[in-house]
A tleap script that builds the chain and sets N, CA, C and O, in Angstrom:
source leaprc.protein.ff14SB
mol = sequence {
  NMET MET ASP THR SER SER ASN LEU GLY ASP
  TYR GLN LYS ILE PHE HIE TYR LYS MET GLY
  PHE LEU ASP LEU LEU ARG SER ASP GLU ARG
  LEU PHE LEU MET ASN HIE TYR VAL ASN TYR
  CYS GLN THR THR ILE LEU HIE VAL GLN THR
  GLU MET GLU SER LEU VAL TYR GLU LEU ALA
  ASP HIE PRO SER PRO THR PHE LEU GLU ASN
  VAL LEU ARG THR MET LYS HIE ILE VAL GLN
  GLN TRP GLN ASP GLU TYR ASP TRP MET ASN
  GLY VAL ARG GLU GLN GLU LEU GLU GLN MET
  ASN ALA PRO ARG SER THR CSER
}
set mol.1.N position { 234.739 19.860 204.002 }
set mol.1.CA position { 233.562 20.697 204.041 }
set mol.1.C position { 233.157 20.909 202.634 }
set mol.1.O position { 231.942 20.890 202.434 }
set mol.2.N position { 233.896 21.099 201.667 }
set mol.2.CA position { 233.547 21.450 200.426 }
set mol.2.C position { 233.152 20.274 199.457 }
set mol.2.O position { 232.733 20.445 198.312 }
set mol.3.N position { 233.316 19.220 199.988 }
set mol.3.CA position { 233.236 18.054 199.124 }
set mol.3.C position { 231.594 17.830 199.004 }
set mol.3.O position { 230.857 17.609 199.965 }
set mol.4.N position { 231.203 17.929 197.691 }
set mol.4.CA position { 229.768 17.780 197.434 }
set mol.4.C position { 229.281 16.652 196.598 }
set mol.4.O position { 228.125 16.490 196.205 }
set mol.5.N position { 230.471 15.779 196.342 }
set mol.5.CA position { 230.139 14.667 195.468 }
set mol.5.C position { 230.252 13.243 196.223 }
set mol.5.O position { 229.739 12.224 195.760 }
set mol.6.N position { 230.877 13.273 197.268 }
set mol.6.CA position { 230.944 11.964 197.942 }
set mol.6.C position { 229.663 11.605 198.812 }
set mol.6.O position { 228.990 12.492 199.336 }
set mol.7.N position { 229.398 10.405 198.921 }
set mol.7.CA position { 228.286 9.859 199.851 }
set mol.7.C position { 227.057 10.456 199.580 }
set mol.7.O position { 226.356 10.774 200.540 }
set mol.8.N position { 226.684 10.657 198.488 }
set mol.8.CA position { 225.424 11.439 198.123 }
set mol.8.C position { 224.106 10.875 198.721 }
set mol.8.O position { 223.117 11.572 198.946 }
set mol.9.N position { 224.201 9.479 198.964 }
set mol.9.CA position { 223.018 8.878 199.569 }
set mol.9.C position { 222.794 9.488 201.035 }
set mol.9.O position { 221.666 9.635 201.507 }
set mol.10.N position { 223.877 9.802 201.655 }
set mol.10.CA position { 223.846 10.223 203.080 }
set mol.10.C position { 224.015 11.842 203.127 }
set mol.10.O position { 224.200 12.449 204.182 }
set mol.11.N position { 223.934 12.431 201.918 }
set mol.11.CA position { 224.408 13.988 202.032 }
set mol.11.C position { 223.548 14.911 202.806 }
set mol.11.O position { 223.942 16.041 203.095 }
set mol.12.N position { 222.244 14.409 203.191 }
set mol.12.CA position { 221.464 15.126 204.008 }
set mol.12.C position { 222.009 15.155 205.313 }
set mol.12.O position { 222.221 16.273 205.785 }
set mol.13.N position { 222.315 14.037 206.078 }
set mol.13.CA position { 223.048 13.788 207.306 }
set mol.13.C position { 224.446 14.802 207.244 }
set mol.13.O position { 224.691 15.732 208.012 }
set mol.14.N position { 225.113 14.418 206.317 }
set mol.14.CA position { 226.455 15.105 206.097 }
set mol.14.C position { 226.273 16.717 206.168 }
set mol.14.O position { 226.968 17.424 206.898 }
set mol.15.N position { 225.357 17.155 205.408 }
set mol.15.CA position { 225.097 18.545 205.330 }
set mol.15.C position { 224.805 19.131 206.638 }
set mol.15.O position { 225.313 20.183 207.026 }
set mol.16.N position { 223.848 18.317 207.414 }
set mol.16.CA position { 223.494 18.868 208.754 }
set mol.16.C position { 224.631 18.957 209.644 }
set mol.16.O position { 224.646 19.922 210.409 }
set mol.17.N position { 225.646 18.076 209.689 }
set mol.17.CA position { 226.928 18.233 210.299 }
set mol.17.C position { 227.473 19.590 209.817 }
set mol.17.O position { 227.620 20.518 210.612 }
set mol.18.N position { 227.743 19.687 208.633 }
set mol.18.CA position { 228.527 20.782 208.067 }
set mol.18.C position { 227.828 22.105 208.581 }
set mol.18.O position { 228.515 23.112 208.754 }
set mol.19.N position { 226.501 22.112 208.821 }
set mol.19.CA position { 226.088 23.479 209.281 }
set mol.19.C position { 226.455 24.042 210.433 }
set mol.19.O position { 226.372 25.255 210.625 }
set mol.20.N position { 226.923 23.144 211.355 }
set mol.20.CA position { 227.596 23.625 212.556 }
set mol.20.C position { 229.110 24.233 212.333 }
set mol.20.O position { 229.734 24.785 213.240 }
set mol.21.N position { 229.503 24.092 211.281 }
set mol.21.CA position { 230.977 24.581 211.075 }
set mol.21.C position { 230.979 25.556 209.817 }
set mol.21.O position { 232.053 25.944 209.356 }
set mol.22.N position { 229.798 25.934 209.286 }
set mol.22.CA position { 229.763 27.057 208.278 }
set mol.22.C position { 230.480 28.219 208.646 }
set mol.22.O position { 230.833 28.942 207.714 }
set mol.23.N position { 230.776 28.561 209.807 }
set mol.23.CA position { 231.306 29.988 210.097 }
set mol.23.C position { 232.880 29.833 210.054 }
set mol.23.O position { 233.602 30.780 210.367 }
set mol.24.N position { 233.394 28.593 209.652 }
set mol.24.CA position { 234.902 28.369 209.484 }
set mol.24.C position { 235.077 28.717 207.860 }
set mol.24.O position { 236.222 28.783 207.414 }
set mol.25.N position { 234.047 28.918 207.066 }
set mol.25.CA position { 234.233 29.058 205.637 }
set mol.25.C position { 234.072 30.401 205.345 }
set mol.25.O position { 233.672 31.178 206.212 }
set mol.26.N position { 234.363 30.794 204.121 }
set mol.26.CA position { 234.487 32.200 203.734 }
set mol.26.C position { 232.939 32.241 203.225 }
set mol.26.O position { 232.318 31.207 202.982 }
set mol.27.N position { 232.454 33.378 203.106 }
set mol.27.CA position { 230.950 33.584 202.656 }
set mol.27.C position { 230.621 32.882 201.308 }
set mol.27.O position { 229.622 32.177 201.166 }
set mol.28.N position { 231.602 33.142 200.251 }
set mol.28.CA position { 231.511 32.587 198.899 }
set mol.28.C position { 231.168 30.852 199.142 }
set mol.28.O position { 230.188 30.233 198.726 }
set mol.29.N position { 232.213 30.384 199.874 }
set mol.29.CA position { 232.020 28.903 200.082 }
set mol.29.C position { 230.895 28.553 200.949 }
set mol.29.O position { 230.456 27.415 200.783 }
set mol.30.N position { 230.275 29.349 201.924 }
set mol.30.CA position { 229.108 29.122 202.571 }
set mol.30.C position { 227.941 29.185 201.543 }
set mol.30.O position { 226.980 28.426 201.675 }
set mol.31.N position { 228.010 30.053 200.549 }
set mol.31.CA position { 226.901 30.230 199.768 }
set mol.31.C position { 226.930 29.111 198.549 }
set mol.31.O position { 225.930 28.739 197.934 }
set mol.32.N position { 228.175 28.689 198.346 }
set mol.32.CA position { 228.324 27.424 197.354 }
set mol.32.C position { 227.429 26.361 197.948 }
set mol.32.O position { 226.475 25.857 197.355 }
set mol.33.N position { 227.855 26.044 199.267 }
set mol.33.CA position { 227.364 24.865 199.805 }
set mol.33.C position { 225.861 24.770 199.928 }
set mol.33.O position { 225.185 23.772 199.680 }
set mol.34.N position { 225.374 26.104 200.401 }
set mol.34.CA position { 223.953 26.407 200.425 }
set mol.34.C position { 223.291 26.170 199.025 }
set mol.34.O position { 222.316 25.433 198.876 }
set mol.35.N position { 223.854 26.802 198.095 }
set mol.35.CA position { 223.173 26.493 196.718 }
set mol.35.C position { 223.222 25.101 196.364 }
set mol.35.O position { 222.326 24.504 195.767 }
set mol.36.N position { 224.316 24.607 196.762 }
set mol.36.CA position { 224.312 23.006 196.375 }
set mol.36.C position { 223.130 22.155 197.075 }
set mol.36.O position { 222.334 21.359 196.578 }
set mol.37.N position { 223.283 22.567 198.293 }
set mol.37.CA position { 222.107 21.677 198.998 }
set mol.37.C position { 220.614 22.138 198.505 }
set mol.37.O position { 219.661 21.360 198.528 }
set mol.38.N position { 220.538 23.274 198.131 }
set mol.38.CA position { 219.127 23.672 197.632 }
set mol.38.C position { 218.873 22.764 196.406 }
set mol.38.O position { 217.838 22.119 196.241 }
set mol.39.N position { 219.938 22.782 195.559 }
set mol.39.CA position { 219.780 21.876 194.392 }
set mol.39.C position { 219.547 20.429 194.593 }
set mol.39.O position { 218.732 19.769 193.949 }
set mol.40.N position { 220.322 19.977 195.535 }
set mol.40.CA position { 220.116 18.660 196.044 }
set mol.40.C position { 218.783 18.280 196.447 }
set mol.40.O position { 218.295 17.212 196.078 }
set mol.41.N position { 218.103 19.187 197.265 }
set mol.41.CA position { 216.810 19.034 197.763 }
set mol.41.C position { 215.905 18.938 196.530 }
set mol.41.O position { 215.103 18.009 196.432 }
set mol.42.N position { 216.027 19.934 195.537 }
set mol.42.CA position { 215.112 19.955 194.471 }
set mol.42.C position { 215.262 18.672 193.642 }
set mol.42.O position { 214.255 18.061 193.283 }
set mol.43.N position { 216.390 18.286 193.357 }
set mol.43.CA position { 216.617 17.076 192.737 }
set mol.43.C position { 216.034 15.879 193.295 }
set mol.43.O position { 215.510 15.039 192.563 }
set mol.44.N position { 216.106 15.727 194.777 }
set mol.44.CA position { 215.536 14.607 195.278 }
set mol.44.C position { 214.001 14.754 195.304 }
set mol.44.O position { 213.356 13.706 195.295 }
set mol.45.N position { 213.389 15.834 195.332 }
set mol.45.CA position { 212.052 15.964 195.275 }
set mol.45.C position { 211.408 15.514 193.691 }
set mol.45.O position { 210.308 15.002 193.484 }
set mol.46.N position { 212.242 15.803 192.881 }
set mol.46.CA position { 211.894 15.532 191.488 }
set mol.46.C position { 212.103 14.076 191.242 }
set mol.46.O position { 211.327 13.437 190.531 }
set mol.47.N position { 213.025 13.605 191.755 }
set mol.47.CA position { 213.138 12.017 191.576 }
set mol.47.C position { 212.191 11.473 192.254 }
set mol.47.O position { 211.493 10.640 191.675 }
set mol.48.N position { 211.926 11.796 193.631 }
set mol.48.CA position { 210.766 10.945 194.134 }
set mol.48.C position { 209.571 11.103 193.451 }
set mol.48.O position { 208.872 10.106 193.272 }
set mol.49.N position { 209.199 12.239 193.019 }
set mol.49.CA position { 207.823 12.457 192.154 }
set mol.49.C position { 207.786 11.729 190.806 }
set mol.49.O position { 206.761 11.222 190.351 }
set mol.50.N position { 208.890 11.717 190.248 }
set mol.50.CA position { 208.911 10.754 189.079 }
set mol.50.C position { 208.865 9.325 189.346 }
set mol.50.O position { 208.313 8.561 188.554 }
set mol.51.N position { 209.428 8.911 190.446 }
set mol.51.CA position { 209.234 7.482 191.120 }
set mol.51.C position { 207.629 7.164 191.367 }
set mol.51.O position { 207.062 6.102 191.112 }
set mol.52.N position { 207.136 8.174 191.841 }
set mol.52.CA position { 205.645 8.129 192.204 }
set mol.52.C position { 204.865 7.911 190.867 }
set mol.52.O position { 204.055 6.993 190.732 }
set mol.53.N position { 205.141 8.750 189.962 }
set mol.53.CA position { 204.496 8.649 188.733 }
set mol.53.C position { 204.668 7.134 187.815 }
set mol.53.O position { 203.848 6.551 187.105 }
set mol.54.N position { 205.868 6.850 188.115 }
set mol.54.CA position { 206.228 5.457 187.465 }
set mol.54.C position { 205.325 4.408 188.376 }
set mol.54.O position { 204.483 3.674 187.858 }
set mol.55.N position { 205.550 4.423 189.521 }
set mol.55.CA position { 204.593 3.296 190.318 }
set mol.55.C position { 203.173 3.379 189.966 }
set mol.55.O position { 202.590 2.303 189.829 }
set mol.56.N position { 202.487 4.506 189.788 }
set mol.56.CA position { 201.223 4.619 189.527 }
set mol.56.C position { 200.878 3.627 188.251 }
set mol.56.O position { 200.031 2.734 188.261 }
set mol.57.N position { 201.671 3.969 187.236 }
set mol.57.CA position { 201.658 3.302 185.997 }
set mol.57.C position { 201.959 1.724 186.341 }
set mol.57.O position { 201.137 0.858 186.041 }
set mol.58.N position { 202.973 1.474 186.874 }
set mol.58.CA position { 203.339 0.155 187.066 }
set mol.58.C position { 202.562 -0.730 187.867 }
set mol.58.O position { 202.486 -1.939 187.648 }
set mol.59.N position { 201.930 -0.075 188.882 }
set mol.59.CA position { 201.036 -0.847 189.766 }
set mol.59.C position { 199.629 -0.613 189.718 }
set mol.59.O position { 198.834 -0.785 190.642 }
set mol.60.N position { 199.368 -0.178 188.480 }
set mol.60.CA position { 197.819 0.139 188.155 }
set mol.60.C position { 196.983 -1.162 188.239 }
set mol.60.O position { 195.789 -1.098 188.530 }
set mol.61.N position { 197.581 -2.311 187.994 }
set mol.61.CA position { 196.666 -3.649 188.143 }
set mol.61.C position { 197.092 -4.504 189.350 }
set mol.61.O position { 196.841 -5.701 189.495 }
set mol.62.N position { 197.782 -3.699 190.204 }
set mol.62.CA position { 198.013 -4.680 191.469 }
set mol.62.C position { 196.883 -5.104 192.022 }
set mol.62.O position { 195.886 -4.381 192.050 }
set mol.63.N position { 196.905 -6.450 192.580 }
set mol.63.CA position { 195.806 -6.935 193.133 }
set mol.63.C position { 195.247 -6.199 194.431 }
set mol.63.O position { 194.063 -6.311 194.747 }
set mol.64.N position { 196.163 -5.434 195.175 }
set mol.64.CA position { 195.699 -4.799 196.343 }
set mol.64.C position { 195.931 -3.260 196.055 }
set mol.64.O position { 197.056 -2.763 196.092 }
set mol.65.N position { 194.625 -2.443 195.726 }
set mol.65.CA position { 194.650 -1.147 195.654 }
set mol.65.C position { 195.139 -0.234 196.924 }
set mol.65.O position { 195.509 0.932 196.786 }
set mol.66.N position { 195.097 -0.841 198.033 }
set mol.66.CA position { 195.616 -0.109 199.227 }
set mol.66.C position { 197.065 -0.143 199.338 }
set mol.66.O position { 197.684 0.671 200.024 }
set mol.67.N position { 197.626 -1.102 198.653 }
set mol.67.CA position { 199.130 -1.151 198.663 }
set mol.67.C position { 199.699 0.127 198.134 }
set mol.67.O position { 200.432 0.875 198.782 }
set mol.68.N position { 199.283 0.324 196.846 }
set mol.68.CA position { 199.653 1.438 196.035 }
set mol.68.C position { 199.255 2.759 196.898 }
set mol.68.O position { 200.087 3.662 196.986 }
set mol.69.N position { 198.227 2.857 197.416 }
set mol.69.CA position { 197.800 3.992 198.174 }
set mol.69.C position { 198.815 4.368 199.371 }
set mol.69.O position { 199.184 5.504 199.671 }
set mol.70.N position { 199.194 3.116 200.005 }
set mol.70.CA position { 200.101 3.421 201.179 }
set mol.70.C position { 201.310 3.806 200.835 }
set mol.70.O position { 201.914 4.678 201.459 }
set mol.71.N position { 201.842 3.126 199.691 }
set mol.71.CA position { 203.299 3.369 199.222 }
set mol.71.C position { 203.215 5.035 198.737 }
set mol.71.O position { 204.124 5.801 199.054 }
set mol.72.N position { 202.123 5.465 198.004 }
set mol.72.CA position { 202.181 6.785 197.450 }
set mol.72.C position { 201.999 7.848 198.807 }
set mol.72.O position { 202.555 8.946 198.765 }
set mol.73.N position { 201.349 7.525 199.763 }
set mol.73.CA position { 201.252 8.306 200.898 }
set mol.73.C position { 202.473 8.362 201.527 }
set mol.73.O position { 202.786 9.465 201.974 }
set mol.74.N position { 203.342 7.333 201.692 }
set mol.74.CA position { 204.805 7.363 202.287 }
set mol.74.C position { 205.540 8.216 201.504 }
set mol.74.O position { 206.301 9.016 202.047 }
set mol.75.N position { 205.397 8.154 199.948 }
set mol.75.CA position { 206.155 8.823 199.175 }
set mol.75.C position { 205.891 10.316 199.316 }
set mol.75.O position { 206.818 11.121 199.393 }
set mol.76.N position { 204.693 10.646 199.346 }
set mol.76.CA position { 204.274 12.030 199.597 }
set mol.76.C position { 204.805 12.660 200.833 }
set mol.76.O position { 205.116 13.849 200.903 }
set mol.77.N position { 204.896 11.770 201.839 }
set mol.77.CA position { 205.437 12.302 203.055 }
set mol.77.C position { 206.911 12.605 202.819 }
set mol.77.O position { 207.417 13.630 203.276 }
set mol.78.N position { 207.567 11.759 202.143 }
set mol.78.CA position { 209.067 12.043 201.839 }
set mol.78.C position { 209.269 13.239 201.170 }
set mol.78.O position { 210.223 13.947 201.490 }
set mol.79.N position { 208.497 13.570 200.277 }
set mol.79.CA position { 208.447 14.702 199.339 }
set mol.79.C position { 208.352 15.941 200.235 }
set mol.79.O position { 209.139 16.884 200.161 }
set mol.80.N position { 207.249 15.855 201.150 }
set mol.80.CA position { 206.924 17.165 202.216 }
set mol.80.C position { 208.210 17.177 202.884 }
set mol.80.O position { 208.761 18.277 202.838 }
set mol.81.N position { 208.836 16.275 203.486 }
set mol.81.CA position { 210.104 16.370 204.363 }
set mol.81.C position { 211.299 17.055 203.543 }
set mol.81.O position { 212.092 17.838 204.067 }
set mol.82.N position { 211.334 16.698 202.287 }
set mol.82.CA position { 212.468 17.418 201.412 }
set mol.82.C position { 212.022 18.784 200.944 }
set mol.82.O position { 212.842 19.648 200.635 }
set mol.83.N position { 210.803 18.958 200.896 }
set mol.83.CA position { 210.267 20.362 200.580 }
set mol.83.C position { 210.459 21.274 201.877 }
set mol.83.O position { 210.791 22.453 201.749 }
set mol.84.N position { 210.254 20.727 203.064 }
set mol.84.CA position { 210.459 21.489 204.388 }
set mol.84.C position { 211.946 21.642 204.451 }
set mol.84.O position { 212.331 22.690 204.969 }
set mol.85.N position { 212.918 20.753 204.000 }
set mol.85.CA position { 214.404 20.995 204.028 }
set mol.85.C position { 214.753 22.211 203.052 }
set mol.85.O position { 215.423 23.196 203.359 }
set mol.86.N position { 214.188 21.955 201.867 }
set mol.86.CA position { 214.352 23.089 200.905 }
set mol.86.C position { 214.018 24.437 201.388 }
set mol.86.O position { 214.775 25.400 201.265 }
set mol.87.N position { 212.871 24.473 201.937 }
set mol.87.CA position { 212.341 25.865 202.344 }
set mol.87.C position { 213.396 26.382 203.527 }
set mol.87.O position { 213.833 27.532 203.573 }
set mol.88.N position { 213.675 25.486 204.331 }
set mol.88.CA position { 214.540 25.871 205.492 }
set mol.88.C position { 215.831 26.384 205.143 }
set mol.88.O position { 216.300 27.373 205.707 }
set mol.89.N position { 216.578 25.599 204.010 }
set mol.89.CA position { 217.813 26.169 203.421 }
set mol.89.C position { 217.724 27.400 202.631 }
set mol.89.O position { 218.632 28.231 202.651 }
set mol.90.N position { 216.671 27.540 201.944 }
set mol.90.CA position { 216.334 28.846 201.252 }
set mol.90.C position { 216.369 30.035 202.143 }
set mol.90.O position { 216.958 31.064 201.810 }
set mol.91.N position { 215.668 29.887 203.408 }
set mol.91.CA position { 215.712 30.690 204.326 }
set mol.91.C position { 217.063 31.189 204.923 }
set mol.91.O position { 217.309 32.380 205.113 }
set mol.92.N position { 218.053 29.995 205.246 }
set mol.92.CA position { 219.202 30.129 205.669 }
set mol.92.C position { 220.071 30.927 204.607 }
set mol.92.O position { 220.812 31.861 204.915 }
set mol.93.N position { 219.909 30.493 203.450 }
set mol.93.CA position { 220.604 31.274 202.286 }
set mol.93.C position { 220.246 32.620 201.950 }
set mol.93.O position { 221.056 33.396 201.444 }
set mol.94.N position { 219.025 32.931 202.222 }
set mol.94.CA position { 218.639 34.403 202.104 }
set mol.94.C position { 219.189 35.161 203.110 }
set mol.94.O position { 219.599 36.288 202.831 }
set mol.95.N position { 219.285 34.657 204.446 }
set mol.95.CA position { 219.934 35.232 205.580 }
set mol.95.C position { 221.437 35.569 205.126 }
set mol.95.O position { 221.900 36.708 205.192 }
set mol.96.N position { 222.066 34.583 204.713 }
set mol.96.CA position { 223.612 34.708 204.225 }
set mol.96.C position { 223.690 35.836 203.376 }
set mol.96.O position { 224.511 36.732 203.569 }
set mol.97.N position { 222.712 35.837 202.254 }
set mol.97.CA position { 222.722 36.844 201.254 }
set mol.97.C position { 222.633 38.232 201.953 }
set mol.97.O position { 223.419 39.155 201.741 }
set mol.98.N position { 221.842 38.256 202.599 }
set mol.98.CA position { 221.577 39.593 203.287 }
set mol.98.C position { 222.936 40.145 204.075 }
set mol.98.O position { 223.331 41.310 204.029 }
set mol.99.N position { 223.481 39.207 204.709 }
set mol.99.CA position { 224.664 39.651 205.374 }
set mol.99.C position { 225.902 39.836 204.643 }
set mol.99.O position { 226.850 40.482 205.089 }
set mol.100.N position { 225.880 39.200 203.396 }
set mol.100.CA position { 226.921 39.491 202.488 }
set mol.100.C position { 226.788 40.850 201.699 }
set mol.100.O position { 227.746 41.395 201.151 }
set mol.101.N position { 225.473 41.350 201.698 }
set mol.101.CA position { 225.189 42.484 200.935 }
set mol.101.C position { 224.987 43.761 201.979 }
set mol.101.O position { 224.885 44.890 201.499 }
set mol.102.N position { 224.938 43.585 203.243 }
set mol.102.CA position { 224.852 44.531 204.165 }
set mol.102.C position { 226.130 45.458 204.237 }
set mol.102.O position { 227.276 45.011 204.245 }
set mol.103.N position { 225.816 46.758 204.287 }
set mol.103.CA position { 226.831 47.687 204.299 }
set mol.103.C position { 227.784 47.232 205.621 }
set mol.103.O position { 227.327 46.640 206.598 }
set mol.104.N position { 228.985 47.566 205.482 }
set mol.104.CA position { 230.163 47.218 206.518 }
set mol.104.C position { 230.201 48.533 207.325 }
set mol.104.O position { 230.122 49.640 206.792 }
set mol.105.N position { 230.341 48.304 208.798 }
set mol.105.CA position { 230.647 49.426 209.402 }
set mol.105.C position { 232.104 49.854 209.326 }
set mol.105.O position { 232.997 49.015 209.207 }
set mol.106.N position { 232.356 51.213 209.396 }
set mol.106.CA position { 233.650 51.591 209.219 }
set mol.106.C position { 234.326 52.063 210.436 }
set mol.106.O position { 235.421 52.624 210.387 }
set mol.107.N position { 233.603 51.815 211.671 }
set mol.107.CA position { 234.127 52.249 212.961 }
set mol.107.C position { 235.263 51.503 213.482 }
set mol.107.O position { 235.759 51.812 214.565 }
savepdb mol mol.pdb
quit
């Protein structure tokens, strides 16, 4: 569960599986995994955006302008999917923080 360095290419799928078992972890471990995933999402978004910028430069003289448009449209869609993933995890993370900081009942 705490492995965050193996299979990075498939980490999104692996993390989704981990979500079902988060209750087996301590709250600090859950928060660690959530923070790592938020970082993973941010890094992926920045990577795809950088690739898009490179493609604009590299394919500026491509014989088919619609090719670049189609590729960029697809990449923007991928960025949006990762942004949605980032937003979702931030919401889950905020809920975890609220639960960690909630006063505990002494009854």
